[in-house]
SEDO-409789 format. One line per field, with one value per residue (C-alpha): residue in one letter; residue number from 1; x, y, z. Coordinates in nm, 4 decimals, padded with zeros to 6 digits. Example, Ala and Ser with C-alpha at 12.3 -4.5 7.8 and 13.67 -1.06 7.14 Angstrom:
<recs>
code <- [A_S]
pos <- [1_2]
east <- [01.2300_01.3670]
north <- [-00.4500_-00.1060]
up <- [00.7800_00.7140]
</recs>
This chain:
<recs>
code <- [M_R_T_G_I_W_L_V_G_A_R_G_S_V_A_V_T_S_V_V_G_A_L_A_L_R_A_G_L_V_E_P_T_G_C_V_T_E_L_P_A_L_R_S_P_A_L_P_G_Y_A_D_L_V_F_G_G_H_D_I_A_P_T_P_I_V_K_K_A_E_A_L_A_A_A_G_V_L_P_A_R_L_V_T_A_L_P_D_E_L_A_S_V_E_D_E_I_R_P_V_P_A_A_A_R_Q_A_D_V_I_A_A_L_V_A_D_L_T_S_F_R_H_R_H_R_L_D_R_V_V_V_V_N_V_S_A_T_E_P_A_P_A_P_H_P_G_H_T_D_L_A_A_L_E_Q_A_L_T_T_G_A_T_V_L_P_P_S_S_A_Y_A_Y_A_A_F_T_A_G_C_S_F_V_D_F_T_P_S_T_G_A_R_L_P_A_L_A_E_L_A_Q_R_E_R_V_P_Y_A_G_H_D_G_K_T_G_E_T_L_V_K_S_V_L_A_P_M_F_A_L_R_N_L_K_V_R_T_W_S_G_V_N_L_L_G_G_G_D_G_A_N_L_A_E_P_A_A_N_A_A_K_A_A_S_K_Q_R_V_L_G_E_T_L_G_Y_V_P_Q_G_N_T_R_I_E_Y_V_D_D_I_G_D_F_K_T_A_W_D_L_I_T_F_S_G_F_L_G_T_A_M_R_M_E_F_T_W_H_G_C_D_S_A_L_A_A_P_L_V_L_D_L_A_R_L_T_A_T_A_H_R_T_G_R_S_G_P_L_G_E_L_A_F_F_F_K_D_P_L_G_T_G_P_H_S_L_P_E_Q_W_A_T_L_C_A_F_V_R_Q_L_D_A_D_A_F_G_A_A_V_P_P_P_V_E_Q_G]
pos <- [1_2_3_4_5_6_7_8_9_10_11_12_13_14_15_16_17_18_19_20_21_22_23_24_25_26_27_28_29_30_31_32_33_34_35_36_37_38_39_40_41_42_43_44_45_46_47_48_49_50_51_52_53_54_55_56_57_58_59_60_61_62_63_64_65_66_67_68_69_70_71_72_73_74_75_76_77_78_79_80_81_82_83_84_85_86_87_88_89_90_91_92_93_94_95_96_97_98_99_100_101_102_103_104_105_106_107_108_109_110_111_112_113_114_115_116_117_118_119_120_121_122_123_124_125_126_127_128_129_130_131_132_133_134_135_136_137_138_139_140_141_142_143_144_145_146_147_148_149_150_151_152_153_154_155_156_157_158_159_160_161_162_163_164_165_166_167_168_169_170_171_172_173_174_175_176_177_178_179_180_181_182_183_184_185_186_187_188_189_190_191_192_193_194_195_196_197_198_199_200_201_202_203_204_205_206_207_208_209_210_211_212_213_214_215_216_217_218_219_220_221_222_223_224_225_226_227_228_229_230_231_232_233_234_235_236_237_238_239_240_241_242_243_244_245_246_247_248_249_250_251_252_253_254_255_256_257_258_259_260_261_262_263_264_265_266_267_268_269_270_271_272_273_274_275_276_277_278_279_280_281_282_283_284_285_286_287_288_289_290_291_292_293_294_295_296_297_298_299_300_301_302_303_304_305_306_307_308_309_310_311_312_313_314_315_316_317_318_319_320_321_322_323_324_325_326_327_328_329_330_331_332_333_334_335_336_337_338_339_340_341_342_343_344_345_346_347_348_349_350_351_352_353_354_355_356_357_358_359_360_361_362_363_364_365_366_367_368_369_370_371_372_373_374_375_376_377_378_379_380_381_382_383_384_385_386_387_388_389_390_391_392]
east <- [00.0083_00.1685_00.1276_00.2069_00.3239_00.2666_00.4569_00.3526_00.6614_00.8591_01.1940_01.1861_01.3902_01.1207_01.0036_01.3807_01.4599_01.1735_01.2547_01.6256_01.5074_01.2649_01.5101_01.7758_01.5250_01.4417_01.8001_01.8857_02.1207_01.9616_01.7622_01.3937_01.4771_01.2108_00.9577_00.6796_00.5130_00.8447_00.7853_00.6466_00.3102_00.2456_00.4399_00.1532_00.1560_-00.1515_00.0914_00.2718_00.6378_00.8807_00.9867_00.6143_00.6442_00.6613_00.7266_00.6323_00.5248_00.5088_00.7316_00.7850_01.1664_01.4025_01.6736_01.6801_01.6228_01.9636_02.1410_01.8990_02.0124_02.3547_02.2921_02.1268_02.4207_02.6528_02.4488_02.4513_02.0850_02.1390_02.4697_02.6479_02.6925_02.3384_02.3248_02.6327_02.4635_02.1354_02.1986_01.9751_01.6910_01.7039_01.6859_01.4056_01.1865_01.3343_01.1494_00.8069_00.8421_00.6197_00.5977_00.2866_00.0179_-00.0409_-00.3582_-00.5981_-00.8911_-00.8428_-01.0706_-00.8276_-00.5359_-00.7448_-00.8232_-00.4349_-00.3609_-00.6247_-00.4518_-00.1131_-00.2268_-00.4489_-00.1510_00.0826_-00.1535_-00.2002_00.1685_00.2818_-00.0369_-00.0696_-00.3373_-00.3627_-00.2147_-00.1694_-00.1106_00.1052_00.1487_00.4874_00.5064_00.5329_00.2960_00.0361_-00.1514_-00.5164_-00.7523_-01.0429_-01.3661_-01.5668_-01.9385_-01.7832_-01.5661_-01.8571_-02.0872_-01.9707_-02.2510_-02.1534_-01.7696_-01.8209_-02.0518_-01.8009_-01.5270_-01.7277_-01.7364_-01.3616_-01.3389_-01.0262_-01.2090_-00.9473_-00.5936_-00.3460_-00.3437_-00.7042_-00.7005_-00.4625_-00.6953_-00.9850_-00.7770_-00.6696_-01.0225_-01.1604_-00.8781_-00.9733_-00.6614_-00.6245_-00.4652_-00.2495_-00.1653_00.1708_00.1432_-00.0609_-00.2261_-00.5914_-00.5903_-00.8900_-01.0058_-01.3099_-01.6398_-01.7140_-01.3867_-01.5132_-01.8404_-01.6315_-01.4101_-01.7267_-01.8743_-01.5677_-01.5032_-01.1487_-00.9770_-00.7456_-00.5376_-00.3605_-00.2582_00.0890_00.3477_00.4488_00.8250_00.9796_00.8791_00.5127_00.5819_00.7514_00.4540_00.2309_00.4366_00.4925_00.1356_-00.0366_00.2351_00.1033_-00.2575_-00.2225_-00.0213_-00.2867_-00.0085_-00.1373_00.0403_00.0674_00.2453_00.4031_00.6109_00.8652_01.0885_01.1390_01.4378_01.4120_01.6521_01.6302_01.3083_01.0499_01.1970_01.2110_00.8545_00.7571_00.9153_00.6000_00.3603_00.0468_00.2145_00.3765_00.0269_-00.1040_00.2045_00.1981_-00.1643_-00.0964_00.1536_-00.0593_-00.3727_-00.2236_-00.1967_-00.5559_-00.6722_-00.4823_-00.4558_-00.8327_-00.7392_-00.4811_-00.2064_-00.0539_00.2259_00.2657_00.5021_00.7255_00.8802_01.1945_01.3895_01.7596_01.9576_02.2749_02.0993_01.9890_01.7573_01.8005_01.5771_01.6228_01.3150_01.3391_01.0423_00.9835_00.6957_00.5964_00.3638_00.2241_00.2089_00.0825_00.0021_00.0498_00.4437_00.5604_00.8139_00.9637_01.0847_01.2992_01.3800_01.5596_01.5178_01.7693_01.6937_01.6807_01.3351_01.3719_01.5315_01.2433_00.9512_01.0574_00.9954_00.6506_00.5619_00.6388_00.4370_00.1329_00.1421_00.1354_-00.1094_-00.3563_-00.2919_-00.4161_-00.7004_-00.8209_-00.7808_-00.9983_-01.2755_-01.2478_-01.3354_-01.3486_-01.1025_-00.8562_-00.8772_-00.6928_-00.3635_-00.3680_-00.0433_00.1407_00.0046_00.0331_-00.3259_-00.5248_-00.8465_-01.1551_-01.1814_-00.9843_-00.7059_-00.3879_-00.1800_00.0618_00.0263_-00.3459_-00.2964_-00.0503_-00.3340_-00.5648_-00.2816_-00.2323_-00.5942_-00.6411_-00.3261_-00.4954_-00.8252_-00.6699_-00.5289_-00.8483_-01.0207_-00.7484_-00.7188_-01.0936_-00.9445_-01.0243_-00.8310_-00.4999_-00.3919_-00.1305_00.2221_00.4207_00.7320_01.0201]
north <- [00.0102_00.3253_00.5731_00.9293_01.1133_01.4719_01.6495_01.9700_02.1231_01.8893_02.0666_02.0432_01.8261_01.5401_01.5542_01.5260_01.2698_01.0528_01.0904_01.0006_00.6997_00.5760_00.5979_00.4260_00.1380_00.1189_00.0916_-00.1547_00.0646_00.0743_-00.1600_-00.0592_00.0361_00.2271_00.1467_-00.0403_-00.1595_-00.3772_-00.5475_-00.9295_-00.8453_-00.5616_-00.6656_-00.6786_-00.7503_-00.5065_-00.2092_-00.0490_-00.1100_00.1514_00.0954_00.1939_00.5482_00.8672_01.1896_01.5452_01.8495_02.2029_02.4513_02.8244_02.7398_02.7663_02.5469_02.2441_01.9070_01.7901_02.0872_02.0151_01.6594_01.7627_01.9718_01.7288_01.4728_01.7597_01.7810_01.4099_01.3345_01.0825_00.9326_01.1396_00.8176_00.8077_01.1695_01.0944_00.7570_00.9132_01.2337_01.1652_01.0324_01.3326_01.5551_01.3648_01.4425_01.8157_01.8336_01.7339_02.0377_02.3463_02.6669_02.7244_02.8945_03.2414_03.4108_03.6933_03.4495_03.1249_02.9520_03.0252_02.9052_02.5712_02.5510_02.5670_02.2774_02.0747_02.1427_02.0534_01.7139_01.6268_01.6935_01.4837_01.2015_01.2054_01.2646_00.9748_00.7445_00.6886_00.4725_00.6865_01.0011_01.0703_01.4246_01.4415_01.7557_01.7809_02.1674_02.4040_02.4150_02.6721_02.8280_02.7144_02.9076_03.1540_02.9811_03.0375_02.8939_02.7558_02.5091_02.3148_02.3218_02.2121_02.4068_02.7198_02.6585_02.6462_02.9342_03.1288_03.0464_03.1409_03.4919_03.5421_03.4966_03.3280_03.0810_02.7744_02.7803_02.6461_02.2948_02.2844_02.4240_02.1606_01.8900_02.0549_02.0422_01.6767_01.5578_01.7522_01.5894_01.2419_01.2157_01.0935_01.3090_01.2782_01.5414_01.4632_01.8311_01.9633_02.1845_02.1803_01.9930_01.7750_01.8066_02.0448_01.8924_02.0604_01.8492_01.5418_01.5889_01.6664_01.3540_01.1214_01.2969_01.2129_00.8924_00.9408_00.8510_01.0925_01.0400_01.2593_01.4413_01.5260_01.2192_01.0626_01.0437_01.1300_01.2405_01.1450_00.8130_00.7590_00.8903_00.6646_00.3596_00.4764_00.6074_00.2680_00.1177_00.3486_00.3049_-00.0561_-00.0832_00.1612_00.4248_00.7524_01.0134_01.3364_01.5709_01.5040_01.7984_01.8023_02.0499_01.9882_02.1399_02.1640_02.3248_02.3249_02.4960_02.3135_02.4552_02.8122_02.7916_02.6669_02.9831_03.1506_03.1280_03.0373_02.7408_02.6518_02.6466_02.3980_02.1548_02.1568_02.0725_01.7878_01.6506_01.6539_01.4706_01.1210_01.1682_01.2432_00.9790_00.7106_00.7678_00.8949_01.2066_01.4979_01.5269_01.8573_02.0106_02.0882_02.0514_02.3452_02.3740_02.5848_02.6705_02.6048_02.6645_02.4949_02.1349_02.1803_01.8697_01.6916_01.7179_01.6700_01.6021_01.5785_01.4672_01.4576_01.2398_01.2276_00.9313_00.7822_00.4100_00.1880_00.3887_00.7201_00.6685_00.9381_00.8474_00.9986_00.9146_01.1140_01.0342_01.2184_01.1287_01.2451_01.1935_01.3120_01.4336_01.3655_01.0337_00.9332_01.0922_00.9866_00.6240_00.6718_00.9105_00.6293_00.4033_00.6271_00.7033_00.3280_00.2385_00.5227_00.4687_00.0751_00.2118_00.4145_00.1307_-00.0983_00.1483_00.3019_00.6899_00.9155_00.9345_00.6406_00.5976_00.2678_00.4649_00.6116_00.4131_00.6987_01.0262_01.2268_01.3411_01.0644_01.0988_00.9333_00.8002_00.4939_00.4205_00.5887_00.3324_00.2285_-00.1357_-00.1218_00.1142_-00.1520_-00.4336_-00.2164_-00.1481_-00.5089_-00.5916_-00.3168_-00.4256_-00.7959_-00.6493_-00.4457_-00.7647_-00.9439_-00.6543_-00.6168_-01.0015_-01.1275_-01.3717_-01.4584_-01.2180_-01.4023_-01.4391_-01.2163_-01.3069_-01.3941_-01.1927_-01.4012]
up <- [-00.0094_-00.1126_00.1616_00.1793_00.4670_00.4745_00.7586_00.8893_00.9995_00.7328_00.8050_01.2007_01.3860_01.4417_01.0804_00.9277_01.1866_01.0663_00.7052_00.7716_00.9851_00.7421_00.4280_00.6532_00.7154_00.3641_00.2452_00.5395_00.6990_01.0528_01.2895_01.3782_01.7317_01.8908_01.6392_01.8357_01.5224_01.4898_01.7848_01.7666_01.9145_01.6663_01.3520_01.0664_00.7171_00.6762_00.7605_00.4600_00.4569_00.4764_00.0964_00.0582_00.2240_00.0331_00.2305_00.1405_00.3673_00.4607_00.6465_00.6906_00.7126_00.4185_00.5328_00.3073_00.4861_00.3986_00.5515_00.8728_00.8563_00.8728_01.1715_01.3827_01.3015_01.4182_01.7287_01.7813_01.7278_01.4281_01.2586_01.0301_00.7974_00.7129_00.5858_00.3755_00.2516_00.1697_-00.0557_-00.3572_-00.1434_00.0891_-00.2280_-00.3474_-00.0274_-00.0496_-00.3882_-00.2264_00.0493_-00.0018_00.1547_00.3923_00.1713_00.2344_00.1675_00.3128_00.3605_00.5801_00.3335_00.0451_00.2811_00.3277_-00.0447_-00.1094_00.1287_00.0018_-00.3486_-00.2097_-00.0810_-00.3557_-00.6243_-00.3855_-00.3849_-00.7507_-00.8352_-00.6769_-00.7303_-00.3422_-00.1819_00.1132_00.2603_00.6381_00.7254_01.0524_01.2568_01.4008_01.3977_01.7026_01.9832_01.9369_02.2147_02.2850_02.0573_02.1919_02.1548_01.8301_01.7342_01.4492_01.6640_01.7866_01.4814_01.1138_00.9277_01.1384_01.0681_00.6941_00.6912_00.8640_00.6276_00.3429_00.4833_00.4841_00.8601_01.0367_01.2489_01.3227_01.4710_01.2226_01.3253_01.2881_00.9600_00.8574_00.9832_00.8004_00.4799_00.5469_00.5990_00.2897_00.0890_00.2151_00.4339_00.7756_01.0287_01.3364_01.5643_01.7530_01.9341_02.1913_01.9742_01.9039_01.5710_01.5065_01.8615_01.7511_01.7590_01.3947_01.2914_01.4448_01.2238_00.9343_00.9848_00.9939_00.7006_00.4921_00.6768_00.7623_01.0816_01.3102_01.6198_01.8765_02.0736_02.2083_02.1421_02.4696_02.4586_02.7790_03.1509_03.0562_02.9448_03.2629_03.4687_03.2718_03.4001_03.7675_03.8215_03.7748_04.0270_04.2991_04.2222_04.2281_04.5385_04.7113_04.7922_04.8308_04.5931_04.7705_04.5651_04.2022_04.0636_03.7697_03.5950_03.2175_03.0480_02.6580_02.3955_02.0387_01.8465_02.0615_02.3701_02.2013_02.1048_02.4667_02.6199_02.5056_02.7934_02.6085_02.4281_02.7523_02.9111_02.6475_02.6673_03.0545_03.0783_02.8201_03.0518_03.3789_03.2425_03.3047_03.6851_03.7537_03.4902_03.6517_04.0120_04.0462_04.1854_04.1313_04.3727_04.4627_04.2217_03.8680_03.5785_03.4782_03.1265_03.0792_02.7759_02.7800_02.4535_02.5357_02.5468_02.1726_02.0601_02.4060_02.7042_03.0701_03.3138_03.6807_03.9060_04.2844_04.4045_04.7569_04.8979_05.1802_05.2656_05.5452_05.8820_05.7008_05.6665_05.4467_05.1691_04.8419_04.5082_04.2350_03.8813_03.6151_03.2385_02.9777_02.6184_02.2684_02.1783_01.8126_01.8263_02.0788_01.8565_01.4957_01.5091_01.6798_01.3849_01.1409_01.3643_01.3730_01.0112_00.9151_01.1558_01.0790_00.7173_00.7798_00.9646_00.6778_00.4570_00.6487_00.6862_01.0058_01.0463_01.3450_01.6357_01.6776_02.0782_02.0349_01.9538_02.2982_02.3740_02.1803_02.3087_02.6583_02.5996_02.3795_02.2225_02.3905_02.7599_02.7552_03.0086_03.0772_03.2212_02.9539_03.0035_02.9403_02.6389_02.5213_02.5418_02.3588_02.0797_02.0299_02.0191_01.7646_01.5438_01.5267_01.4412_01.1497_01.0260_01.0266_00.8743_00.5982_00.5093_00.5720_00.8275_01.2136_01.4585_01.5157_01.8877_02.0208_01.9781_02.2871_02.3423_02.4805]
</recs>
């Protein structure tokens, strides 16, 4: 199944790492470490192969992706040998990067986005296209009647009004063009009732929000431990230090608030209550594409005995996020192929603030994901749902 991956923010660190990784996997230059769809329990012939993936996208940045890849290699994010080995392939992807359309009317911007997506699909004879938002986090938008009702939204757009935040305009364009949509950021994206209605009308699926790659990944493992042992978490506070473009963007207060809210949801959902404390995000330019998180947890045990736990997470956000972008694109394309539409809550495993009302515990999310992939297999091939693959 030839599958297009249209990256919003195509010259950013996560997007370029995803592209280099996919090209390297296709060429057999690396192992699929970090790609969960390559684990035995999730490996599926229904998913498009790496050789079936075609990349394009939009970005406001002018730096060619090969130059961005060289910069990421210099920073230790990806191996320099891969950039050296893949110049022609990277140049081919660069040919598919388009500037973000500009127009006075948002309706005209959306029409231009739809035209780019449609042209991309036809040019490469693609079976499916997945639009993946890996652009900078945006502030939460002011409420508008068009956010809750599709008819009101379409009417507002015809008057020339700017109704949607950029991430939601991309979701609107994706659905109108018959493409599925993945929001890897905490931006609004498709999480508006009007866009949910549009996705159902156009019969396309979508997934989100905010890829789970670091501190929140650890929270989704530790919080169930406290809950299952009936230990009372009194406080849970964290400090996140980020560099690079993501960190610079999150230095803006409104974007910072949107990100912090996304990171905290897992505690209330998993523990059943919200402990005291918060998550603070700070920009530290010197650490570049890496990030460090430090968390302090205080909790009570039997007879009220006070205890504490601390952990530090230091990782490369782009290298953690990129394989998940590939996983999500492959899974969402297959969900579209098998006739699914609307929110894909089964993909909660990948997100800090997932769609739907499913569990936030990572083991429970994993079990849901495994069952989902087995069902995709059955739907794709018309067979009985195969049993899960045991991992040794």
